[in-house]
N, C-alpha and C positions, 0 to 999 in steps of 0.2 A: 504493500500500500504506500501511496504518497499522499501528502497533505499540502495543499496550496493555501498560503496566507496572502490575501490581497489587501493591502493597506492604502487607503486613499486619504490624502490630506485635503480638507475642504476649506472653503472660505469661512471665516469666522461668522458665526450665527446661522449657518446653513445646515448644520447637522440634523436638526429635527425634520426639516422638509426633505432632505436627501434620504433620511432613514424611512420616512413615510412612503416616498416614491419607490424606494427599493422593495419595501414590503408589498406594495401593490403589484409590482412586476414579478415578484418571486414565484408565484404559482406556475407561470409559464416555464420558468427555468428548471424548477424541480421535477418537471416531467422527464427530464433527461438524467439528472443525478441529484442526490440530496445535498442540501446545505448542512454543514455541521454546526456552525455558530456564526453569529453576527453581533459585534460589539461596537460601542463608541467609547472613546477615551474620556475618563473623568479626572485622572491625575496622571501627570507625565506630559508627553507631547499632546497638545490639545487639538481639537477639530479633526480628529481621525475617526474613520470607520474601518473596521476590520472584518472581512468575511472569509470564512474558512471552508474549503471544499476538499473532501477526500476523494481519491480515485484509486482504482485497482492498479493502474500502471500509467506511465507516460503516454502510451499509445491510446489508452482510454481517454485521458485528458485531452489529447489532440483532437480525437474524434468528436467528443462531446462539445468542446469549445467551437469547433467548426459548425456543428449542428445548431448550437446556441445562437450563432450569428444569423440564422435563418428564421428564428422564432419571431412571431408577431408579439410585440410588447417587450422584447428583451434585446439588448441590455436596458436597464432602467434609465429613465430620462433624468440623469443627474449631472450631465456633462457641464452644465453652467456653473456648478458648485465646485468641481474638481480642479485642484491646483497641482496635484502631484499624485502619481500612482506607483506603487511598488508591488512586485510579486516575488514570493519566495516559496520554494519547494522544500519540505521537510520529510525526513524518514522517521516514523515513530520508533521509539525505543521498544525493546521486547516487553517491558512492563507498562508501557503506555496503555491506558484503558481505551476501549473501543469508543470511537466518536459516534454517539447515538443520542437521540433526544432524551434529555434527563434534566431534572431540576436539581442543581447542585448548590447554588448560592446567589446572593443578590449582587455581589461583585466578584470579579475575577482579577487575579494578578498575573500579568504576562511578564516573565523574567527571561531575558535573553543574554547569554554569556558568550563572548567571543573568546575562544580558547586558542592556545598555541597549536600550530599544525601538528597533526598526529595524536592529539590529546583526547579525541572523542571516545575511542574504545575504552580507555581507562576510566573515563567519566561514567560510561554506561556500567562498567563492572562495579565501581564503587557505589553507585546509586542502587544497583540491583540488590545489594546486601542490606540496605537500610530503608528502602522506599516503603516497605510494608508498615514499619512503625510510624513513619511520618504521615502516611495516609490515614492512620487512625485518628489523627488530629483534624485534618480537613481534606477534602477530596482533591486528588490530582485529576485534571481534565485532559492534559496532554504533556508528553515529554518526547523530545526527538532532536535530531541534528539536521542541519541544512545540507541540501544537495545542490540546489541552484539558488542564485541570489548571493548574498554575503556568505562566504564559506567559513567553516570551523565555528559555526554558531550552535549553541546548545540552548534550546527553548523549553521552558517548563511553565505550565499554566495551572494555577491553584484557585479553587473556589472557596469563598468565605460568605458568611451571612451578611457581614457588613465590615466597615473599616475597623471598628473596635474588635470584632472577632479576629480579624487578621492580626492585629497587634498582640492580642492575647495568645494566639496560637504560636506566633513566631517567638514571643518571649518564653513561653513554656518549653518549646522545642530547644531553644538555646540553653536554658537553665538545666534541663534534664539531660543534655547531651545527645538528644535524639537527632538533631539536624543543625547545621549542614553535615553531609557525609564526611567522615574522617579519611585521612590517608592521601589527600591530594599533594602533588609535588609542587614546590614553590616555582613560580614563574609560569605555570600553565594557564592561569586566568589572566587574560589581557584586558577585558572590558566587561562591565556589568551594566545592564540597563533594565529598567522595569517601568511598568505602567499599570494603573488600575482602570479597568474597563467595566462597562455596564451592558448587559445583554439587551437587545431590542425585544419588543413584545413578540416578534415572530421568530426569534432565534430558537432553534431546536435545543440548544444547550443553554440552560437558564439556571 
C-alpha cells in the first residue's frame, strides 16, 4: 500500500469555503477510491488543508487519478483559494493501523521527522518494540516513511480528545519512560516538525 498526502496552502480566510466545496464534490471522487482523512490546520502552518488517499500501488494511483480527471464535478472548485500544492507518497510502517473510517479524536497531531539517510529501518525497528505501550495512551492513526516528495521523512499521526488531552498524554509518557522510543543514535534526527489539525465533518477518520 501507498498513502498520498496532498497539502494545499490556501488564502487566509478561505479554509471554511474551500472545505465546504471539497465536501460537496467528494461523493463523485469516492466512487473511484476512498478518502482516508481530511484535515485543516489549527496550530502550526496555518491555512492548510490536508487530504489523504490510500492506494494499493503506484499503478492504481495513476489509473484512478486519470479517471478522476474525467469525472463530472471533480476536482472540487477551489482553485481560486489555492496558493500552493504539495504531494507526498508514504509507505506505512508494519505496525501502522489500517486507514479506515473511525472516530479517534477531536484533534490530530501530525509529526514529521527528517532523518539522516539510511536511518529509516532502525527507526521502524525501535518503534516496533515500544509502539504497543504508547498506543495504550492515545490512538496512532498512521506511521510511515516517505517514498516520493521530501525523502528520509518519518511521519506519525496521533489522535487526542483535545489539546489538554494531548498535553496530559505526552507528559505521562515522558515521566513513565514509555515514549519516545529509546536507543536512537545521536545525529540521526535532523529536523522535527509538527502541527495540530482538525478533521472536517466529512472526513472518514475523525
